[in-house]
C-alpha positions as CSV (number, residue, x, y, z in Angstrom):
1,M,43.2,59.7,254.4
2,P,39.3,60.0,252.8
3,R,38.5,57.1,250.5
4,T,37.9,58.4,246.8
5,I,34.9,56.9,245.4
6,K,34.9,56.0,241.6
7,G,32.4,55.1,239.0
8,T,32.5,55.2,235.4
9,I,29.7,56.3,232.6
10,T,30.1,55.7,228.7
11,I,29.1,58.7,226.4
12,E,29.1,58.5,222.8
13,G,31.4,55.6,223.2
14,V,34.1,57.1,225.5
15,E,34.1,55.7,228.9
16,L,34.7,58.2,231.7
17,T,35.7,58.1,235.0
18,V,33.4,60.1,237.9
19,T,35.2,60.7,241.0
20,N,33.3,61.4,244.0
21,P,30.1,61.9,242.8
22,D,28.5,62.7,246.2
23,K,30.8,65.9,246.3
24,L,28.7,68.8,246.9
25,L,29.8,71.6,244.5
26,W,27.1,74.2,245.1
27,P,26.7,73.2,249.1
28,E,23.9,75.6,249.5
29,A,22.0,74.6,246.6
30,G,22.6,70.5,247.1
31,V,24.0,70.6,244.2
32,T,26.4,67.1,244.2
33,K,29.0,66.4,241.4
34,A,26.2,63.7,240.1
35,I,23.7,66.3,239.6
36,Y,25.9,68.8,238.0
37,L,27.1,66.5,235.5
38,Q,23.5,65.4,234.9
39,K,22.8,69.1,234.1
40,L,25.6,69.6,231.8
41,A,24.5,66.7,229.9
42,A,21.1,68.2,229.2
43,I,22.4,71.6,228.6
44,A,24.9,70.5,226.4
45,P,23.2,71.0,222.9
46,F,23.0,74.8,223.9
47,L,26.1,75.4,225.9
48,L,28.5,73.8,223.4
49,T,27.0,76.2,220.5
50,Y,29.2,78.8,221.8
51,T,32.3,76.6,222.7
52,R,32.6,74.6,219.9
53,N,35.8,75.1,217.8
54,R,36.6,78.0,220.2
55,L,39.5,78.3,222.6
56,L,38.6,77.7,225.9
57,T,39.3,78.8,229.5
58,T,37.8,77.3,232.7
59,I,37.4,78.0,236.2
60,R,38.1,75.0,238.2
61,Y,36.8,75.0,241.9
62,P,38.2,71.8,243.3
63,H,36.6,71.9,246.6
64,G,33.2,73.7,245.3
65,A,31.9,76.6,244.6
66,G,32.8,79.4,247.3
67,G,36.2,77.4,247.6
68,E,39.6,78.0,246.0
69,F,39.5,78.3,242.5
70,F,42.0,78.8,239.4
71,Y,41.7,79.6,235.9
72,Q,42.7,76.9,233.4
73,K,43.8,78.0,230.2
74,N,46.6,75.1,229.5
75,A,45.0,71.6,228.9
76,P,45.8,69.6,232.3
77,E,48.1,66.4,231.9
78,P,47.1,63.8,231.2
79,I,44.6,64.7,228.5
80,P,42.4,61.7,227.0
81,E,42.3,60.8,223.3
82,F,39.0,62.2,222.7
83,V,39.9,65.9,223.9
84,R,41.3,67.9,221.0
85,T,43.3,70.6,221.8
86,E,44.9,73.9,219.9
87,I,48.0,75.9,220.7
88,H,47.5,79.5,220.5
89,E,50.2,81.9,221.4
90,G,52.2,79.4,223.4
91,I,49.1,77.9,225.4
92,R,47.6,74.5,224.7
93,Y,43.8,75.3,225.1
94,I,41.2,72.5,225.3
95,V,38.4,73.0,222.2
96,M,35.3,71.9,223.8
97,D,33.4,70.3,221.0
98,G,31.3,67.5,222.6
99,L,29.9,66.1,225.4
100,P,32.4,64.1,226.4
101,E,34.8,66.8,227.0
102,L,32.2,68.6,228.8
103,L,31.7,65.8,231.4
104,W,35.1,65.4,231.5
105,L,35.8,68.7,232.4
106,G,32.6,68.8,234.7
107,N,34.3,65.8,236.9
108,L,37.5,68.0,237.2
109,A,35.2,70.6,239.0
110,A,35.4,73.0,236.0
111,L,32.2,75.3,237.0
112,E,32.6,77.8,234.4
113,F,33.1,77.6,230.9
114,H,34.6,81.2,229.0
115,P,35.6,80.5,225.3
116,S,37.3,82.6,223.1
117,L,35.3,85.4,221.0
118,H,36.5,83.9,217.7
119,A,36.9,80.5,216.1
120,V,40.2,78.4,216.1
121,G,42.5,79.7,213.5
122,S,40.6,83.0,213.0
123,H,40.9,86.6,214.2
124,L,37.4,87.5,213.5
125,P,34.5,87.6,216.0
126,C,32.0,85.1,216.2
127,E,29.3,87.5,217.5
128,W,29.2,91.0,219.2
129,M,28.9,91.2,223.1
130,I,28.1,94.4,225.3
131,D,28.9,93.8,229.0
132,L,27.3,95.9,231.4
133,D,28.8,95.3,234.4
134,P,27.5,96.8,237.9
135,S,29.9,98.7,240.4
136,L,27.3,97.4,243.1
137,E,27.0,93.9,244.3
138,E,23.1,94.2,244.1
139,E,21.8,96.5,241.2
140,P,18.1,96.9,241.2
141,R,18.8,99.0,237.9
142,I,20.5,96.5,235.6
143,M,17.3,95.6,233.6
144,Q,16.6,99.0,233.2
145,A,19.9,99.7,231.9
146,A,19.9,96.6,229.4
147,L,16.6,97.8,228.1
148,I,18.0,101.0,227.3
149,V,20.9,99.7,225.2
150,G,18.5,97.1,223.5
151,E,16.4,100.1,222.5
152,T,19.6,102.2,221.3
153,L,20.4,99.0,219.1
154,T,16.7,98.6,217.8
155,S,17.0,102.5,216.9
156,L,20.2,101.7,214.8
157,G,18.3,98.8,213.3
158,L,19.7,96.2,215.1
159,R,18.1,93.4,216.7
160,S,19.8,91.9,220.1
161,V,19.2,89.4,222.8
162,P,20.1,90.7,226.5
163,K,21.5,87.5,228.9
164,T,22.2,87.2,232.4
165,S,26.3,86.7,232.9
166,G,25.1,84.5,235.7
167,A,26.6,86.8,238.1
168,T,25.6,90.5,238.6
169,G,25.6,91.7,235.1
170,I,24.0,91.4,231.6
171,Q,25.6,90.9,228.3
172,I,23.9,92.3,225.2
173,I,24.5,89.7,222.1
174,V,24.3,91.1,218.5
175,P,24.6,87.9,216.0
176,I,26.6,89.2,213.0
177,R,28.1,87.9,209.6
178,Q,31.7,86.6,209.4
179,G,33.8,89.4,208.4
180,V,32.9,92.1,210.9
181,T,36.1,92.6,212.7
182,F,36.7,93.5,216.5
183,D,38.1,96.7,215.8
184,E,35.0,97.9,213.9
185,L,32.7,96.6,216.8
186,R,34.5,98.5,219.3
187,D,34.1,101.4,217.4
188,I,30.3,101.0,217.6
189,G,30.2,99.8,220.9
190,H,32.4,103.3,221.8
191,F,29.6,105.1,219.7
192,V,26.6,103.3,221.4
193,G,28.1,103.9,225.2
194,K,28.9,107.3,224.4
195,Y,25.4,107.8,223.6
196,V,23.9,106.2,226.4
197,T,26.0,107.5,229.1
198,Q,25.7,111.2,227.8
199,K,21.7,110.5,228.0
200,H,22.1,108.6,231.0
201,P,25.2,109.9,233.1
202,D,23.9,108.9,236.5
203,L,23.3,105.3,235.1
204,F,26.1,104.4,232.8
205,T,29.8,104.9,232.6
206,L,32.8,104.6,230.1
207,E,35.1,104.7,233.0
208,R,37.5,101.8,233.1
209,L,38.8,102.2,236.7
210,K,36.3,100.8,239.2
211,K,37.4,103.4,241.7
212,D,35.9,105.9,239.6
213,R,32.7,104.6,238.4
214,G,30.9,105.6,241.7
215,D,27.8,103.3,241.4
216,R,27.3,103.8,238.0
217,I,27.1,100.6,235.3
218,Y,30.1,100.2,233.3
219,F,29.2,100.3,229.6
220,D,32.2,97.8,228.8
221,Y,32.6,97.4,224.9
222,L,36.3,97.0,225.4
223,Q,36.0,93.1,226.8
224,H,35.1,91.8,223.5
225,Y,38.0,91.6,221.7
226,G,40.9,88.9,220.5
227,G,42.2,87.3,223.3
228,K,39.9,87.9,225.7
229,T,36.9,85.8,227.3
230,L,33.3,86.3,228.3
231,A,31.0,83.8,230.0
232,A,29.5,81.6,227.4
233,P,25.7,81.5,226.9
234,Y,24.5,78.8,229.3
235,T,27.4,78.2,231.5
236,P,27.0,77.7,234.9
237,R,28.6,80.2,237.4
238,A,30.3,79.4,240.8
239,K,27.8,81.5,242.3
240,P,25.5,81.0,245.2
241,G,22.3,78.8,243.9
242,G,24.5,77.9,241.0
243,T,23.2,80.3,238.6
244,V,23.4,79.9,234.8
245,S,24.4,82.6,232.0
246,T,20.6,82.9,230.6
247,P,19.5,84.4,227.5
248,L,16.4,86.5,228.2
249,T,13.3,87.8,225.9
250,W,13.2,91.9,226.3
251,D,9.8,91.1,227.9
252,E,11.4,89.5,230.6
253,V,13.8,92.3,231.0
254,R,11.0,94.6,231.1
255,S,9.6,92.8,234.0
256,N,12.5,93.3,235.9
257,V,13.3,89.7,236.1
258,S,16.6,88.9,238.4
259,V,19.9,87.8,237.3
260,K,19.6,85.0,239.8
261,D,16.1,83.6,238.6
262,Y,17.9,81.0,236.5
263,H,20.1,78.2,237.9
264,L,20.9,74.6,237.5
265,M,17.7,73.3,239.0
266,N,15.3,75.1,236.3
267,I,17.6,76.1,233.3
268,V,16.7,72.5,231.6
269,E,12.9,73.2,231.8
270,R,13.0,76.6,230.6
271,L,15.3,75.5,227.5
272,Q,12.6,72.9,226.9
273,Q,10.4,75.8,227.0
274,V,11.8,78.7,224.7
275,G,15.0,76.8,223.3
276,D,18.1,79.3,222.5
277,L,16.8,82.7,222.1
278,I,20.2,83.4,220.6
279,A,19.5,81.4,217.6
280,S,16.4,82.6,216.6
281,V,18.1,85.9,215.7
282,E,19.3,86.4,212.3
283,P,22.9,87.9,211.7
284,Q,22.3,91.5,212.2
285,P,23.9,94.2,209.6
286,V,26.6,95.8,211.7
287,E,28.4,96.4,208.6
288,L,25.8,99.7,207.9
289,I,26.7,101.3,211.0
290,T,30.6,100.7,210.4
291,Q,30.5,102.3,207.1
292,H,28.6,105.4,208.2
293,L,31.1,106.1,211.2
294,K,33.8,105.8,208.8
295,K,32.5,108.4,206.8
296,K,32.0,110.5,209.9
């Protein structure tokens, strides 16, 4: 039997056990568990902004990225006293409010963090996200597609922030005021999606079935809904290179950056330089568009 190496770290007065710190979690990138926990601690002020007071789903890879994995919605037993949980529809979710919880999950090889799109105890969305999902493994047009959607939103009077999914796609985030419903955002999403697919039928599709999309990019406005999740801004992804879901500037989109450009080994430096690009955009007046659509 292999010997389990353990150590302890103290974070915010909480003592955490770290097992197998030398275990490779992203082998091709040389990212060990110890490195991963260091990076998580550094990006925590950004990542926790989008997981705090939300129901958390994680994806755990006990043998590292590329190995077997499982989705964890129900909190694992035993639960440390410092970890908050909330029951929602019969599931006992973790609520990742702070750094100790994040590092505890990191030690359990939780490599991805997918929070609910609403706060605990609420049925209202925290923000609006459009998911652009390529049909191709390598999609050279993804930034072009994102730019078209961003410019369409601008024409409607809405500022938005693109972010890499950390996988192959892009999500467009629109900060909103509390009070807008998921259904209202779906209506706007359908309106925008229909417009861009009619203008660019070879680039976009609203077809839900993958087999019917061809090589087009799926404009997914349906995933943003109660009970569903999307990759949190700043979550690592269990993809080659240890990519991180990273907000971008529109200038970066125009320069056709790659979704693989930002990863665990350079994300900290980037965040020190640009900060949280999402937080720099004030809540947008989506209510004006919903009112217009209801009159049609």
